[in-house]
Structures are given as C-alpha cells and as structure tokens.
N, C-alpha and C positions, 0 to 999 in steps of 0.2 A: 517402585521405581529402579529400575534395576541400574547396574554398576554404570553403566556407560551415560543414561539420562542422570544420573547423580550427578558425575562428573561434568557434566554438560551445567548442569546447575550450579554448579560452583562458577563457572567460565560466564554464564548470563548473570551471575549477584557478585561480582569481584569486591572486595575492598582493599586490595593493592596492586596496582599495574606498575609495568616499568615500561618504558620507550627505550629499546635497545638502537643507539647509532644516529639519532638524529642530529641535525647539522643547521647550523646558520645560514650556508648558502641556500639552504630550503626553508627558512623563516621558522625553524622546529615544527612544523607542519601537524606533525602527532603530537608532539608537548602540549602545542595549543589547540588541537583537536581535543585532549582529553585532558584540559585544564579545569574544567568545570566539574570534575569528579572530585578532585580536592577542594572545593571551595567550603565556605561556613556553612554552609546545606549541607552538606555530606561527610562520613566519616572517613570516605575512602582516600589512599597518597596513592602519587604518581611518582616514581623513581626515573632518575635521566641516567642510564649506563651508557657509556662512552669511554674507549682506552685513549681515545684524543683528549685530553686533559686541554686542548685550547678551545675546544667546544663547550667548558663548563661554566666559564664565566656568562655567556648568553644564556645558558639553561637558568643559571642561578637568579641572575636578573628577573626570569621569568617568575621565580618563586618555588624552583624545583629542588629538589636534593640530589647531590652527584655521586657517582659511583664508575669504579670501573671495571667492576666485574658482579655478574649477577648474585655471585657468593657473597659479596659486600653485603647486600641489602639485608637485616637484622632479624626479619620477619617473612613469612611465606608469601608466595608469589602466586598469582590466582591467573592473571593474563598479562602476555607481553606481547606488545606489538614489534615486529621486525623494520627497522628500515637500515638494513645493510645490503651493500650489494648480494646478487645470488649464490656466487661463489663463497662468501661468507657463511652465509644461513647455516650449513652443514654444523660449523664450529661452533657457533651459538646455542644450536637446537642442542649440543652435547650438554653445553651448561645449563641449559634449562632442565634438561634432565637429572641433572644433578644436584639442581638445586630444590628439583620439587615442585616443578612449575604446574598449574592447573592445565591450561591451555596457550598456547602463540598462534599469531596471527603474523601471515608471512606476508608484505606487501610487494616485493621482489617477483618480477617476472623473469623469464629466460631458462625455464624449465621445458616440459614436454610439449608444452603446446608448441614449441619453435619446431618439433620432430626433428631437431639436429640432435646429433650422438652425445654433444656434451650437455644438453637441456635435460635429455631424456637421462643420462649416468647421475645430474644432479639431481633429479626428482627420486629416481630409484634411492640413491643414499639418504635422502632425508625421509622418506617413506619408512626405510628401515631403522633408521634412530628413532624416528618417533612411537613406531610400534613395539621397537624394544624395550623402549623408555615407556613405553603406557602414556605417552604425551599425546595430546588432544592439539588437532593441527587445524586452522581457517588459513585455507589456501593451498598453495602459494599462488600468486597472483591473483590478488585480490584486495578489499579494502578492509575485511575486516565485520566487527560488529558495530550495530549501532543502536546506543542504548540510551534512549531521549531522557528516563526518568533521572538516571545518574550521569549526563556528560558525555556519555563514551561515544564520540561521533566518526564517521570517515574524514569529514572537512568540517573548518569552522562555521562554513553554512547553513549545517544541519542544527535546527532549531532542539533545544533543552529544555528540560525541569518539568515537563508535564508528561504524565502516564497514559498509554492511548490502550485499546483495543485490538487494531489492525498491525499483524506482523506478516513482513514479507522475506524472502530468501530470493536469491538471485547471482546468477553465476557470471554476470558482469556487473562490476564496480561502476560503470558510467550508471549503469541503470540503478542498481543500489541508491546513489547519490541523488539520481534525479526524482526516484519516486519517495524518498526521504524527505525530499522539499516541496516535492507536489502534494502530498497527501496532508498533511497540514495542512496547507493552504487551502483545500478543498474541504476542510473542515473537519479530516479524518488523522485524527491522534494516532500516532505510530506508539506503540509497545515494544518490538524488537525489530531491526534490521539487520540480514546475513548476506555479506559479500563471498562465497565460497570459493571462487575462481576455480582452479584446477581440482579442487576436493579430492588430495588426495588423502586426509585420514578420515576427515568430515565432509561427507558429500550432501547432496539434496535430502536425499534419504534420512539420514542422522538428525538431519536441522528438521525436517519434515515429522519425525516420528515426536522430537523434544515438543516442538509448538502445539501437535495434535492432541498432547496432556497438558499444556502452560495452562493454568486457570487466567492468565492476564491474558492472554490471547482467545479473542472472539470471533476472528475470521483471519485466512493465512493467503496470503497474494505468494504466487510464484513465475520467477520469467526463468526459463528454461533454454539451455543449447542443446542438452544432449541428459543421458541417464546411464549409470554402470548394470549396474543389477536390476534388471527390466522388473522379473517377478518380486523380487523385496520390495521395489518402490511401489509398485501396483498395488501391492499388499498393503503397506503402509498406506498409502493413498487412501484405499477405502477404507480403512478404519478412522484414518482422521477426520475425512469429507462424512465420515457416520456420527461423529462428534459435531462435527462444526462446517462451515463452509470454506472451501480450497478455491481459491480462483488462479487458474494457471494460464500463462503467456507461452507458447512453446514456439519459437524461432528456430530455423531451419528447415519449413516445411517444404520448400522449392529445392533446386537443385543449387541456386546461388544461393540461397541462406543454410544450407547445410555445410558449403566449402568455408562460408563465414566464420560458421562454430567451430568446425574443424579447426581453423586456423586461429581462434583467439583461445578456445581451452581446449583442444582437441576432444571435442564431443563429439560421436560417431553420428550419424542420422538415424531418423527412424521413421519407417514410412507412416504418411500422414495417416492412410486409410485405420492403420494401424492404432496408433495414438489415439485417431479420434474414437474408435470403440470401446478402448479402456478408460480414457477418461469417463465418457457416460458409465460404463460399466460400475467404475467408481462413485460416482455419483458427483465429480467435480464439475467446476464451470469454466470453461475455455473462452479465454477470451483472445483478443489479438493487440492488443496496445496497451501503453499504460493509461491511457483516459479510461478504456473501458475498463480495465481493471478499479481503477479508483471509482468511475462512475458506480460498478457494480457493488463495490463495497458501500456506497453510500445507500444503494437501494436494498441493499440485505440487511442494512443496519435501522434503516426507517421505514422499510414497506413491505414489515413480516407478517401483516394481513392484508395484504393487497389481493386482487380477485382481476376476474377476466372481466367484467364490466365496466367501463369506465365512462365519467360523465366528463366534457372537454371545455374548457373555456378557452376560447381563444382573442387575441386582440385587436381581431378584426375577420369581414365576410372571406376575405381571400386566405386569411392562415385558417378559416374554420373548413375548409377544404384540404388543405396542405396537414394540419395536424390531424384529422380524421385517415388520411391518406397513410402517416407514419404509422400510426398507431394500430392500426388497422391490417398492415403488411407485416406487421410483429404479431398479429395471431388475438389482439383484443378485440373486443366486442362492443359498438357502439351502440347502445340501445338507444330508442326515445323514451320520452319522459311518460309518465302515466299521463291518462288522462287528467286526472286531478292535480296535478304537478304543471302540466301546462295551462291549465285555467286558473290555478295559484300566481303561476309566473303573468299569464295574460293580465291580472287584475292590477299589475303596475307595471309593465313592461310594455312597449311599445314593437309590433314587427318591423315598423318605420326603421331601416337602417341597421336592424338588427336580426336574430334570431333564435329561436329557443327550442331547438327542436334535436339538440344534441349533435355539435358542438353548440355551446350556447355563445355568443355574441353581440357587442352592442352595450353602449353606456346605460341603456335603460336594464340593462340587465346584470351587467359586471362591473359597475364604476358606483362607489359612493354609498350610497345607503341601501339602493338596491341588492347591490352583491352579496350584503349580509342576509336580504330576504329569499336570494337565489341559493346561497348556500344551505340555508334554514331546508329547502327546499329539496335539493339534490340530497339533502341528511338523510329525509323520511322517507324518500321515494326509493322503495325495495329492487326497482331496475338497475339502481348502480350501486358497485363494491367499494369504491374509490374516486375522487378526483383528481385531473390534471388540470394546472393551469398553466397558460401563457402567460409570463412575463416581461415587458420589452426592455432593453437594455438601455435606449434613450430614456424611458419614466425615471430608472436608476439615478439614470448621472442627472435628470433636471431635478429632480425630488430625493433629496437623501434622506428623508424620514421614509419614504415608500416604505422600502424593504421590511423595516421595522413593524411599522406598523399594518402591513399586510400578512408576516410571518404571525406576530398577535391573531390575529381575525383567523388564519389560517388552522393557528393552533387550537382557538378553541373550537371551531367547527368540528376540527378532528377527534377532539377529547369528548363534545358534545352526541356527537353522532357516531363515534367508534370508527370512523371510515379514513384511511390512510391519505393523504397528499402527496403529489409529486408536481414540483413547480420547475418547467422547462421556462430560462431566459433566452430568449432570442435575440437577434441584435439588426434584423433587416426592416423593422416597423416601429418608427424611422430607421434607415439604416446609418449606423454608426460606425466607428471603426476606433481601435485601441483603447475603448471602455474595459476597465478593470471591475467587473462585477465580482469578484471572489470574495471581496468583504458583505457584500448584497447576499452573496448566497449563503456564508457562513453564519450570517443573521437567520434565516431561515433555519436553516440547519439547529442552531442554539434553541430554538423555538419546538424543533421536534417534528421539522417539518424537512422532507428530500428536498431538495435542488441541486439540477443539473442544468450545466447550458447543452441547449440546442434539442430541440425535438427528437432527432435521430438518437443520439448519443441517450436522452432521457428513454425512449421507448424500448432502446436495446438493454438499457441497465434495468428497466423493468423486468423487459421479458426474463434476463437473467436470473433475477430472482426470484421472479414467482417460479419459473419450472424447478429451482432447488429448491423451495420450500414444499410445490407440487408433488417432486420425486421423494422426499423422504418420508421415513414410514409414519 
C-alpha cells in the first residue's frame, strides 16, 4: 500500500477524533454524531475543541473532554471535523498541520463552488496549507465520513454498530445521508460512506482507489457530479471494477443537470456519450437513481449465479402477462417448461383458473403444498436457470408470518437445486397504499433470497448484475 493509501487507512480507522467549534445552538450536532465512537464498545476518544469556553459546559454534560486548542490534546489525533465558519477554516487547518493530524473533514461551504472571488481565494488558501502540511482533507462543503462500525456519522439518524459490505462515495452530502439511511433499510449494511464535496485534496478518484483495495468493501456505489482528472479516474475505475462491482450514478448529463452540478460543487460537465462509453470500457455499472443503485447491490450480492432463462411465478393471470413483458423487455428468456415438467405439474394442478406454461400462476400451482411441488419441478427442469417469484404486499400485510415462511421455503429450494431466486414485491393485487414492506424484504435477504420492490426495478437490477458478471474475465 503506497503512502497515500496508508494515510487514508489511518483516516478510516481512527483512534482519536476531535470536533472543532461545535455549538449548543446547533445542538452539538457533530459531537452527538460522533458520540458512539467513545462508547463502552469502542476504545476511541472524541475531544471537543472550542476557544469559546461558554460552550464547554454543554459538551461536558454530554461526556466530552474540552480543550481550547488542538495542541492541548495529549495524544495524536487521527480525524478532525471542523464546524467553524469558512473564514476560520485556514486558521484551524494550520493548527491541524502543527498537531500532525491525520485527516480533516471540512463541513463549511462558501468556497470555490460559489464562483465568487472570496470563495475561490479561500479554497486556494486551504489547498495550499493542506498540501504544504501533508494533510488529508475531506471537503470542504461536505458531510465527511460515515463509518458505521465505530459510529462516526454525518448525522444522528444514521444507524451504527454493524459492519457491512457496501461502501459508497458521494459528491452530495444529502445523497450521502440518504444512501446511508436507505441502504441498511434495504438490507444492505454499509462498510464506509464518503461525502467529499468540493474534493480539494481527496477527490472521488482517491477514495475509489482506496475502496478498490479495501478488503471490507465487496462493492462500491458512486454518486458523481463531475471529475477532475479524467484519465486517472478511468484508469482507477477500470482497476477497481476488475476487482469488485462499481455502481456509478452520474448526474449532470442534461444541460440543466450540468448547470446544477456546476453551481453545487463547481463540477464541469462531461459529454454523456463519452461518459457512457468510458464506463462500458471500464466494466462499471451505470445507474440512474439511489433506488437502482441499491437494487443493483442486492442483485449483485444474492444473484451471482443468475442466468438468462427465468421461470416466472405470478400472483394472477393478469400479472402473468405483465411480468413476462417486463422481464422479456430486459432481455431475459422465458422458456416453456419441458414436456416432463408439464406432465408432472398437470398431475396435481388444474388449468382452470391457472397456468403452468411459464409464467406460472393459479393457487393449484403456487399456493400451499402445490408450491413446494412446483418448485421441485422448476428445480430439476434444465430449461430454467433461475426463479423470479412475485409476492403481493397485501398478502404480507394480512399475514405477518408469510414472508418468513416463504423465505425459508425459497431458501431451501435454492440450496437444493443450486438456482438463485429473485422475489419482486408488488402492491396492486390487491391495490394497497402505504404498506411498509421493508421488514418483509429484509426477511427474504436474511435467508439469502434477493428481494426487490416492483417488477421493473427487479428486472433492471437483475439485468445490471447479469451484465456485470457476464462481462467479467
């Protein structure tokens, strides 16, 4: 590991953290967001640094040790969060250099992204200080790091205490927080999250290089508005994607989006045709939303052995046509079962009110004891590589035990026959509104069964995963 990666490793595994300038008026947001780091389960320490001693009593009541200056901390400091005005940032950065701090997160905005003379000058100043002092900087205009295992978070709502397999990089602080909340809710535990903002010292390419080598990261998600050094970025992306899946959501592809990115973080636009071609050459996966990124992560994790030929089980006759259209439009083959399979299903199922031509539907095929028989038929039928099963949100709502029982049944099927399963949850048969299906989805995931809300989302995520795995050497 080279010098930069070694220094970043210190940043991602801090022992001592300092928050500079937190205030009671902001409810000590950064101290509270870093508080779990110094809990009983962790050996880390968090210091509150503030020249305004009127802020000390509030921080002390929260359990933090107060100091007036970084130099007063009696041990090396690995990671610092600055909660000070942009004009004060250069002063504190010089203190960080003098202290030998490992890395600094700058929360403040008002730098080059404003395109104002003062903001540009401030960013040039902090860049010069950091480079001369060999200091790593996350930001400015960023939410910093999200390290769930130890509890370093952008805000108090982010879950912590669990290590994960999914890491992500975001130019947007808001998107950083939304992914950090949505991923665990979707059954995707996070290893590391990064909001890099303007990226003055460390930009997306540096973080991508680190995560590409990180053994704790199985796959990488990226939200980007722009990049600086295109050649280095694509070389790094190609190397990272060779090792593990990299899922990229790039905004600014339209004229309006490019203008918004320029205003937000000062990111210059990239022609969409060039961007698309480079991502394909690098072997990265391109997505267009947070939902697609996380759906794709689920598919990559649980559907590694997926194939083109799918057996579809629908909740109704009307939906059998719909699910066939959706998966067919995404390039999947929907073959008929073998003659032997049709004879076997016909021995216990009725064509009245059902179908076993693929898609399969009807209570005599997909409910109760017949479902177990149907699964065995689909398991030994060599016409099918995998199974896609539709589950109705209304059924989940009516029967609290349904998801757990169905997940165990499908897990046993997949283990016995070696064929992956995708469950898609739909809400229109019967139509139901406002049902939280996330707990049920997580029950499927806990049994090793991919579960994604909606046919279209499921088909798209499966397509993304299959294209990635088929494109690997």
